[in-house]
Every structure is written in structure tokens, then in C-alpha cells.
C-alpha positions in Angstrom: 173.9 230.6 113.3 173.9 232.7 110.1 177.2 233.9 108.7 177.8 237.0 106.6 179.4 237.5 103.3 183.2 238.1 103.3 184.2 241.8 103.2 185.4 241.7 99.6 182.3 240.0 98.3 180.1 242.3 100.3 181.7 245.4 98.9 181.4 243.9 95.4 177.8 242.7 95.5 175.8 244.0 98.4 174.3 247.4 98.6 171.6 248.4 101.1 170.6 247.3 104.5 169.0 244.2 106.1 165.4 243.9 105.1 164.1 240.8 106.8 161.3 238.6 105.4 157.8 239.8 106.3 155.3 238.0 108.6 152.3 238.0 106.3 150.2 234.9 105.6 149.8 233.6 102.1 146.4 232.7 100.8 145.8 231.7 97.2 142.3 231.6 95.9 141.0 231.4 99.4 143.3 228.5 100.4 145.8 229.0 103.1 149.4 228.1 102.2 152.1 227.0 104.5 154.7 229.6 103.6 156.6 229.6 106.9 157.4 226.6 109.1 160.1 224.9 111.2 163.2 223.9 109.2 163.7 220.2 108.5 166.0 218.4 110.9 168.8 218.1 108.4 169.2 221.9 108.2 171.8 222.7 110.9 172.1 226.4 110.3 168.5 227.5 109.8 165.6 227.3 112.3 162.7 228.5 110.2 162.1 228.2 106.5 160.2 230.8 104.4 158.7 230.7 100.9 160.3 233.2 98.5 156.9 234.9 98.5 157.8 236.6 101.8 160.7 238.4 100.3 158.8 240.0 97.4 157.2 243.4 97.3 153.5 243.8 98.3 152.5 244.3 94.6 154.3 241.1 93.5 152.9 239.2 96.4 149.3 240.2 95.5 149.7 238.8 92.0 150.1 235.3 93.3 147.0 235.3 95.6 144.5 235.5 92.8 144.6 233.3 89.7 142.8 236.0 87.6 145.7 238.4 88.3 148.5 235.8 88.2 150.3 236.2 84.9 151.5 232.6 85.0 147.9 231.4 84.3 148.2 232.5 80.7 150.9 229.7 80.3 148.8 227.2 82.2 146.0 227.9 79.7 148.5 227.2 76.9 149.4 223.9 78.5 145.7 222.9 78.7 145.6 223.2 74.9 148.9 221.3 74.6 147.4 218.5 76.8 144.7 217.9 74.3 146.9 218.2 71.2 148.1 215.1 69.4 151.8 215.1 68.4 154.3 212.6 67.1 154.2 209.5 65.0 151.7 207.7 67.3 149.1 210.3 67.0 148.7 210.6 70.8 148.1 213.6 73.1 148.8 213.7 76.8 145.1 213.1 77.4 145.2 209.9 75.3 146.9 208.2 78.2 146.2 210.5 81.1 142.5 211.5 80.8 142.5 214.0 83.6 145.5 216.2 84.6 144.0 216.4 88.1 145.2 212.8 88.5 148.7 214.2 89.0 147.7 215.8 92.3 150.6 215.2 94.7 153.3 214.5 92.0 154.9 217.9 92.2 155.3 217.7 96.0 157.5 214.5 95.7 159.7 215.5 92.8 162.5 214.8 91.9 162.5 211.1 92.8 164.5 208.0 92.0 163.3 205.6 89.4 165.3 202.5 88.4 168.4 203.9 90.1 168.3 207.2 88.4 167.2 210.6 89.7 164.4 212.0 87.6 162.7 215.4 87.5 159.2 216.2 86.3 160.7 217.3 82.9 162.1 213.8 82.5 158.7 212.3 83.0 157.2 214.6 80.4 159.8 213.9 77.8 159.7 210.2 78.4 156.0 210.3 77.5 156.7 212.4 74.5 159.5 210.3 73.1 158.4 206.8 74.2 154.6 207.0 74.0 153.9 209.7 71.5 156.8 209.3 69.1 157.4 213.1 69.4 160.5 215.1 69.9 161.6 215.9 73.4 160.9 219.5 74.6 163.7 221.7 75.7 164.2 221.6 79.4 163.4 225.3 80.1 161.5 225.9 76.8 158.1 227.5 76.7 156.1 224.3 76.1 157.9 222.4 78.9 157.5 225.1 81.5 153.9 225.6 80.6 153.2 221.9 81.0 155.1 221.5 84.2 153.2 224.5 85.5 149.9 222.8 84.7 150.9 219.6 86.3 152.5 221.3 89.3 149.3 223.3 89.8 147.5 220.1 90.7 149.6 219.8 93.8 149.2 223.4 95.0 148.7 223.6 98.7 150.2 220.2 99.3 153.4 220.1 101.5 156.7 219.4 99.8 157.7 215.9 100.7 160.7 214.5 98.8 162.4 211.3 99.7 166.1 211.8 100.7 167.0 208.5 102.3 167.4 205.0 100.8 168.2 205.1 97.1 167.8 208.9 97.1 170.5 209.4 99.7 173.6 209.6 97.3 171.8 212.1 95.1 170.8 214.2 98.1 174.4 214.1 99.4 175.7 215.2 95.9 173.2 218.1 95.9 174.2 219.1 99.4 177.9 219.2 98.4 177.0 221.4 95.4 175.0 223.7 97.6 178.0 224.4 99.9 180.8 224.4 97.3 182.2 227.8 96.3 182.6 228.2 92.5 183.2 230.8 89.9 185.4 233.9 89.8 183.6 235.3 92.9 184.1 232.0 94.8 180.6 231.8 96.1 178.2 229.0 97.0 174.4 228.8 97.0 174.6 228.9 100.8 176.5 232.3 100.9 173.4 234.1 99.6 170.5 231.8 100.6 171.5 230.6 104.0 174.0 233.1 105.3 172.5 236.3 104.0 168.8 235.8 103.3 166.9 239.0 104.1 169.7 241.2 102.9 169.4 243.5 99.9 171.8 242.7 97.1 171.7 245.6 94.8 168.0 246.0 94.1 167.0 242.4 95.1 165.9 241.1 98.4 167.7 237.8 99.0 165.4 234.9 99.8 166.2 231.4 101.1 166.2 230.1 97.6 163.2 227.9 98.1 161.9 226.1 95.0 158.4 225.1 96.1 156.9 227.6 93.7 158.6 226.5 90.5 158.0 226.8 87.6 157.7 230.5 88.5 156.7 233.5 86.5 159.4 236.2 86.7 158.5 239.8 86.1 162.1 240.3 85.0 161.7 238.2 81.8 157.8 237.9 81.6 157.8 234.1 81.2 157.8 230.9 83.1 161.2 229.9 84.5 162.3 226.4 85.5 164.3 225.7 88.6 167.3 224.6 86.5 167.1 227.8 84.5 167.3 229.7 87.7 170.3 227.7 88.9 172.0 228.5 85.6 171.3 232.2 86.0 172.7 232.2 89.5 175.9 230.5 88.4 176.3 233.0 85.6 175.9 235.8 88.2 178.9 234.6 90.2 180.9 234.1 87.0 180.9 230.3 87.1 180.4 227.9 84.2 176.8 226.5 84.7 176.1 222.8 84.6 173.7 221.6 82.0 169.9 222.0 82.5 168.6 218.5 83.1 172.1 217.2 83.9 172.9 215.1 87.0 174.4 218.1 88.9 171.3 220.3 88.7 168.9 217.4 89.3 170.9 216.6 92.5 170.8 220.2 93.5 167.1 220.3 92.8 166.5 217.4 95.2 168.6 219.0 97.9 166.9 222.3 97.6 163.4 220.7 97.6 164.4 218.9 100.8 165.2 222.3 102.3 161.6 223.3 101.7 160.1 220.2 103.3 156.7 221.2 104.7 156.2 224.3 102.7 153.2 224.3 100.4 153.6 223.8 96.7 152.8 227.2 95.2 153.2 226.3 91.5 152.9 228.6 89.6 154.3 231.3 91.7 155.2 234.9 90.9 158.7 236.4 91.6 160.8 239.3 90.5 
């Protein structure tokens, strides 16, 4: 059962009427995507999950269906050049160890994951290669080089269903992410769930609230004309509710990333997607 925003919050933030997600089918480069499916069993308050694509305008939706029109592909091309560029004291490039980026097919669908008792995201894997194998400086978590590279790697999994592990050694991180998702913070005392579970489909000012699915990240946002990481988006949301954001790449946001990925289990990876 979906709840609604409290009256005070609604008067402060929400303007407009309910505009539910559409029922279109998403096809990218002729490949059908799973953009709507039954919610995973652990989601008690939602029956069906929807890709954020369903909440965008027709014009924005169209950009994602054709790689020639998708503005994110400019950054993917930049990453292809970075892939072949030697950097650091060891004189290595990504391709020195990983000959074909296509070998990473399936990786994006299973991230983040636990390695040696720690929860790691794709950005961690990239920076580990840079610092440990290339002798190069780590890239900024949401910097242009990093989001371009994670877009390229993520693209190799496009069309594959999100399938993150949430049991076993991943369970405590998943529980931490779940707690963060439902905890009200900031001056507006709001949680992720207030917008993306209780009120998806509602217009909040000029934006159509989605379920907050992250199966398309990194995503190109028309708002800032660049690739955006999921952690960068988390940070922006926290600022919007006047809360102090956690650090990008920090344990809180990585746990939240795992929990949000688990809420999209079964949706196709859309990386790189296009959003407002």
C-alpha cells in the first residue's frame, strides 16, 4: 500500500496532479528491455517495479532508444580512447590487462558486490586498477573520466537483468542500505521512500517522480549535460531535502547503492540511460 506525503511536506514540495508512469515498451537499438516487472519479494510496499524511463517525456525517452541520438555515447567514445591510453608509472593502459572491454559483460548487473569483506562498487574496481596496476592517480568518483569509463563498462551489460547478491556476506550491507532508504533526514525530514516508494508517479514541481531505480546509471542528465553517477544523484537528493550528504564512495552511499540495485532486481541494465 502506497502512502502519501504529509500535508506540510506536500504543500512545500508538491505541485501538480498525479501523472502515473506510462505503459510503453522500451527497445534500445532493436533490443527489447525489461523496463517493467514484478517487484522482488523483499519489497513489501510495491507490487511492480518500473525503470525511470517510464517517467520521462516522450522526447527524452526517444533519445535512449537510438545510440546515434543518445548524448551519452559521446562520453562512451571518450572512454574508448581512455581505455587505450597509457597512464601512470607502469606505462599501462586498461587494455594492457583487459584486452577487450566486452569481457566485462555482466559485471554492471551484479554491482556493487562484496570482496574480501568489503562492499565495492564499479568505481572502486576502476581506481584499484589505476592505483595498483597502472601506478596512476585515482579518478574522482563522479568525475568526467570515471563516469565515462563506468558508462563504457556498464554498456557491455546492457539488456542483462540486474542481479545483485543481498544474502550471505552482502546481507549486513544490504540491511544498512535499507535502513538509510527509510530514515528521514534533513530539515525537511524526508526519506528516499517518501518520494520514490510512497509518491512515485506524482509531479513534484516540474518533475515526474520515479521509483528511483538505478539500473540506467551512469545516466546522462539533460539538466547538466553530462554523465552522472548514482552517488552524485544521491548527493543531489540529500541536498534537495536540506540534509548533509554522505561522501561519494563512502560506506553509506555504497550500502544505499546495493539496496537500490536490489529494488531493481530483474530490470534490464540500461547504461547509459538518458534522464531529465
